[in-house]
C-alpha positions, 0 to 999 in steps of 0.5 A, a space after each residue: 567814187 560815188 555809187 548809185 544803187 541799181 534797179 533791175 526790172 523784169 516780168 513775172 507773175 504773182 497769183 497768175 497776174 502779170 507784174 513787173 518785178 522791181 529789184 534793188 538792195 534796201 534803200 529808204 530814198 528808193 523805197 519812198 520814191 516807189 511808194 509815191 510814184 506807184 501807189 500800187 507797188 507792194 513788197 512781195 515776201 515770196 519773190 523778195 522784191 518789189 512788184 506791181 501790176 504790169 498793166 500800170 507800168 510805164 517804162 519812160 515814167 519810171 525812168 524819168 522818176 528814178 534815173 536821178 537816184 539809180 542806174 536802171 537795168 531794163 534790158 529784161 523787159 524790152 522786146 527782142 529788137 530793142 534788146 539788140 540795140 542795148 547789147 553790151 558794147 565791147 570795149 577794148 583797151 588800147 592803152 597801158 592804163 590799168 584804171 577801170 572805168 566804173 560800170 555805172 558810167 557805161 550803164 548811164 551812157 547806154 541808158 541815155 542812148 549814146 551811140 556805141 562809137 561815142 560810148 567807146 570814145 568817152 570810156 577810152 578817154 575817161 579811163 586815161 583821166 582815171 589813171 592820171 588821177 588814180 592816187 586822188 579822190 576825183 569826186 572832190 577834184 577842183 576844176 583847176 586841177 582838171 584844166 591843168 591836166 588838159 593843158 598838159 595834154 595840149 602842151 605835151 601830146 599836142 592833142 587836137 581841138 576836136 580831141 580836147 572837146 571829146 576829153 572834156 565831154 567824157 569828164 563832164 559826163 561823169 561829174 554832171 550826169 553820174 554825180 549830178 553836180 551843177 554844170 557850172 561847177 565843172 565849167 572846163 575851159 574849152 578851145 576856140 572853135 576852128 573856122 575850117 571850110 569843107 572840101 568840095 569836088 566840083 560836078 565834073 569831078 563827081 561825074 568822073 568819080 562815078 564814071 570810074 566805078 565799074 562795080 555797081 554796088 559801089 557806084 550805087 553807094 557813092 551815088 546815093 551818099 552824093 545825091 542825098 548829102 548823107 553821112 557815111 553811117 546814114 547810107 550803110 544804116 538804110 534798109 530796103 523799106 526806107 526806099 520810097 519809090 511812090 513818094 520818090 524820097 528816102 527816109 533817114 532813121 535815127 540820124 545824128 541827134 537821134 533825129 528822123 528826116 526825109 531826103 529826095 530820091 533821084 530818078 537816076 538814082 532809083 534806076 541805079 538801085 534797081 539794077 543793083 538790087 536785081 543783081 545783089 538781091 539784098 534782103 534786110 539792109 539796102 547794102 549788105 556785107 558778104 555775110 548779109 550783115 550791114 556793110 562796113 564803113 571802112 570798105 566805102 573809104 577804100 573803094 572811094 579812094 581807088 575810084 578817085 585815083 582812077 578818075 585822076 583826082 588830085 585832092 584828098 577824097 574821103 566819103 564826107 566830101 561827097 556830102 559837102 559837094 552836094 550841099 555846095 552844088 545845091 547852093 550854087 543852083 539856087 536852092 534855098 539854104 533852109 532846105 539844104 539845112 532840113 535835107 542835111 539834118 542840121 539843127 542850126 542854120 549856121 552849120 549850113 552857112 559854112 557852104 556859102 563860103 565855098 560856093 563858086 557864086 561867091 567868085 564868079 559874079 564878081 570881076 577880078 581887078 587883075 583881069 583889067 590889068 594883064 
């Protein structure tokens, strides 16, 4: 497999002047690019690396100009808070494959700030891909061979449409992002999109669900997810500072697509959160686990199912159904779909329009012909 060189960035001093050290194995192309982008950069014989004044260095500019040529390790020059974000991701082998995913594949995923869950998914499926083609040169693998591999997975393992797309994404990331090949060259066959409609609970069912929860922490979490239309990951990522009681809004930071947005803070939810905070006294995260860390996502699923059972709800209940229900109920009470799109954080209006197909308004405004016959 092709291997890009690595540039390691760090801080230091040279003749008592703060500098950035740019360390990489000898490479004429990198050297030429460095001189072109940074006229002030020079080779230090004492430090045996390239250096430049710290005051003239800008990480984003460096990243933009060198990411096509090399993998960039910039962890040593970030503030501690940023370093915590890019700590090595622990990836467990969940299968018997002996293929190793190259470190530069994982590094590039991290440099592009893919989420930890996405990185784990990509690495897992790319490892399987490498194992399948372990006796072949994957850098020169024809597109037809990859499509045959995917077809075999569909026929023999009956993989879902979602998994098929995830595997394609993991494979294309290697060819397009790591090797830098033309996207059209590896235009792999994707499945037709499923036209599934979201599951929805009625307002009465939501009310019964919340009433069945006695633990104020659990009730606050479910009320928050429903009243703001949040994803489960967004709810557990909230910090105390994100609740703005003066403006009656909640700030959702770095949600899907790395986008921030504001959502409405309900007065009833604010009262509930005040009672919850008075009892539990969280310090950093709005909802904290037993050791003051971020609350576990799976725990929400467990107590939600228990609440649904207690409320006598027969439908399959899961955290995301609260988000679906919020959007549908907003639509049914006449809220403009473009506002709902913004509140949910949807990039495309088409994604939000699926709720028009489950709104009860589509059915209550029309008389069924059977009612005239019986």
